[in-house]
C-alpha positions in Angstrom: 104.2 80.2 93.4 104.9 80.3 96.9 105.5 77.1 99.1 102.5 77.3 101.5 102.4 74.8 104.2 99.4 72.6 104.7 96.7 74.5 106.3 93.9 73.0 108.7 90.8 75.2 108.9 89.2 75.6 112.4 85.9 77.3 113.6 85.8 81.0 114.5 83.3 82.9 116.3 83.8 86.3 117.7 82.9 90.0 117.4 85.1 92.2 115.3 85.6 95.7 114.2 85.7 97.4 110.8 85.6 101.2 110.2 84.7 102.6 106.8 84.6 105.9 105.0 81.5 108.0 105.4 80.1 111.5 104.9 81.2 114.1 107.6 78.7 113.9 110.3 78.6 117.6 110.6 78.1 118.3 107.0 74.9 118.4 105.1 74.7 115.4 102.9 73.9 117.6 99.8 76.7 120.1 100.6 78.9 118.9 97.6 75.8 118.9 95.2 74.1 122.1 95.5 73.7 125.3 97.4 71.7 125.3 100.7 68.6 127.0 99.1 68.3 123.9 96.8 68.5 121.3 99.4 64.6 120.9 99.5 64.4 120.4 95.7 67.2 117.7 95.8 65.5 116.0 98.7 62.3 116.0 96.6 64.1 114.3 93.7 65.7 111.6 95.9 62.2 110.9 97.5 60.8 110.1 93.9 63.8 108.1 92.8 65.3 106.3 96.1 64.8 102.9 97.2 63.0 104.2 100.4 59.4 103.6 100.8 58.1 107.2 101.3 54.5 105.9 101.7 55.4 104.3 105.0 55.2 106.6 108.2 58.5 108.4 108.7 59.2 106.4 112.0 59.9 103.5 109.7 62.8 105.5 108.0 65.7 104.6 110.3 64.9 101.0 109.8 64.6 101.4 106.0 68.0 103.2 106.0 69.5 100.6 108.1 68.9 97.9 105.5 70.6 100.0 103.0 73.6 100.6 105.2 73.9 96.9 106.2 74.1 96.3 102.3 76.8 98.9 101.9 78.9 97.5 104.6 79.2 94.4 102.7 79.7 95.9 99.3 83.3 95.1 98.9 82.2 91.7 97.9 80.5 92.9 94.8 82.9 93.0 91.7 82.7 96.6 91.2 84.0 97.4 94.7 86.8 94.9 94.9 90.0 96.9 96.0 93.7 96.2 95.9 95.0 95.4 99.3 97.3 93.3 101.3 95.3 90.1 100.8 93.6 90.8 97.4 94.7 92.1 94.0 91.4 93.9 93.4 90.7 91.8 90.2 89.7 88.3 91.5 87.7 88.7 94.7 86.7 91.1 97.5 88.1 91.1 100.9 86.1 92.6 104.1 89.1 93.8 106.4 88.4 93.8 110.1 90.2 93.5 113.5 89.7 91.9 116.9 90.1 95.2 118.6 89.0 98.9 118.1 92.7 100.3 118.1 93.9 97.8 115.6 91.1 98.7 113.3 91.8 102.4 113.5 95.5 102.0 113.1 95.3 100.1 110.0 92.9 102.9 108.6 95.3 105.5 109.6 97.9 103.9 107.5 95.6 103.7 104.4 94.8 107.5 105.1 98.5 108.3 105.1 99.1 106.6 101.9 96.2 108.5 100.4 97.2 111.9 101.8 100.8 111.2 100.7 99.7 110.7 97.0 97.4 113.7 97.0 97.4 116.5 99.4 100.5 116.4 101.5 102.9 117.6 98.7 100.9 120.8 98.7 101.3 121.1 102.6 97.5 120.6 103.1 95.9 118.4 105.8 94.1 115.3 104.8 90.8 114.6 106.7 89.0 111.2 106.6 85.6 110.9 108.2 84.9 107.3 109.2 82.2 105.0 110.9 83.0 102.2 113.2 81.0 99.1 112.9 80.9 96.1 115.2 79.8 92.7 113.8 79.6 89.1 114.7 81.6 86.7 112.7 80.7 83.0 112.8 82.6 80.7 110.6 83.3 76.8 110.5 86.1 77.5 108.1 88.8 79.9 109.3 92.5 79.9 109.5 94.7 81.2 112.2 98.3 82.2 111.2 99.1 84.0 114.3 101.5 81.3 115.6 103.0 80.6 112.0 106.4 82.2 112.8 108.0 81.0 109.6 105.5 83.3 107.6 105.6 86.3 109.9 108.1 88.3 107.8 105.9 87.7 104.7 102.7 88.3 106.4 103.6 91.8 108.0 105.8 92.9 105.2 105.6 96.8 105.2 105.1 97.1 101.4 105.5 93.9 99.6 102.0 92.3 99.4 102.8 89.5 96.7 103.0 86.6 99.3 99.8 87.8 101.2 97.9 88.2 97.9 98.9 84.7 96.7 97.8 83.4 100.0 94.4 85.1 99.6 93.9 83.6 96.4 94.8 80.1 97.9 92.4 80.8 100.5 89.4 81.6 98.4 90.1 78.5 96.3 90.2 76.4 99.5 86.8 77.9 100.6 88.2 79.5 103.7 86.2 82.4 104.7 88.2 84.1 107.7 91.8 84.6 108.2 93.3 85.4 111.8 96.6 87.1 111.3 99.0 89.7 112.9 98.5 93.3 111.9 101.2 94.7 109.8 100.5 98.3 111.4 99.7 97.7 115.1 102.1 95.6 117.1 100.3 92.6 118.5 97.1 93.5 116.9 95.0 90.7 115.2 93.5 91.4 111.9 90.6 89.5 110.1 90.7 89.4 106.3 87.3 88.0 105.5 86.7 86.6 102.0 83.0 85.8 102.1 80.0 87.6 103.4 78.4 84.4 104.8 80.0 84.5 108.2 79.4 88.2 109.0 76.3 88.8 111.0 74.5 91.9 112.7 77.0 94.7 111.5 76.0 97.5 113.7 77.4 101.1 113.4 78.6 102.2 116.8 80.3 105.5 116.5 81.9 108.1 114.1 85.6 108.9 114.0 87.9 111.3 112.1 91.5 110.7 110.9 93.6 113.8 110.3 97.0 113.4 108.4 99.4 116.4 108.6 102.2 117.4 106.2 104.8 116.5 108.9 103.8 112.9 109.0 101.6 113.1 112.3 98.3 111.3 112.2 95.6 112.2 114.7 92.3 110.5 115.4 89.4 112.4 116.8 86.4 110.7 118.3 84.0 110.7 121.1 85.6 107.3 122.2 88.6 108.1 124.3 89.8 104.6 123.7 90.7 105.3 120.2 91.7 109.1 120.4 95.4 108.9 119.5 98.4 110.5 117.8 100.5 108.5 115.5 103.8 109.0 113.6 103.5 107.7 109.9 107.1 106.2 110.4 105.9 104.2 113.4 103.1 102.6 111.5 105.2 101.7 108.5 107.2 98.8 110.3 106.2 98.4 114.0 108.1 95.1 114.2 111.4 96.5 113.4 112.7 95.3 116.6 111.9 91.8 115.5 109.6 91.2 118.4 106.0 90.0 117.7 104.4 91.6 120.6 
């Protein structure tokens, strides 16, 4: 058991960013299912079995799909979608990882992509690609916790690989009914991350653009997007421990 200090929750209201895996925007959605000549047959079957009301005029379709996507963006809170991560063990509760700026959100995703690539395709000399969608959401909570000034916890909160303290903290946060955490990013120096432990404070998630993360065998990580702000080239070694000089910012 870790000796946590006494925490006092405070209100939190801000727009945050979260990017998630999605289908390649230039790839037909059925490309991995069947040959092109069978697309129409598959689409007919989908029309008969999907949750979309196909009796409605087609111009309603984007709004119907938007409802489904809103459900999917929050599905990390459903038991079958709980994942292991810095603030969750994947067995007890879900965590919705967001950030207060786009670059921090992308940098965190780049590190996750690198870990997946390292475990799967990089040893074969192949390039790993991750197609992603960036979302912007309003977060409004009366029960948040700001740890960005807790210097005594700094080393444990941003440890490059040991998540035991953060996962124990996440469990305590859930037990204490705290919804939102504000903490320094472990991958983007000076970035602020928002692990969120309840869907309640998350409002109006909107997909704002797509991006693509490319991880190369030499450890380079490239980000492609129509948004110039997030187009970047990282080195995996720099993301592993951005605070190695001991400075917070």
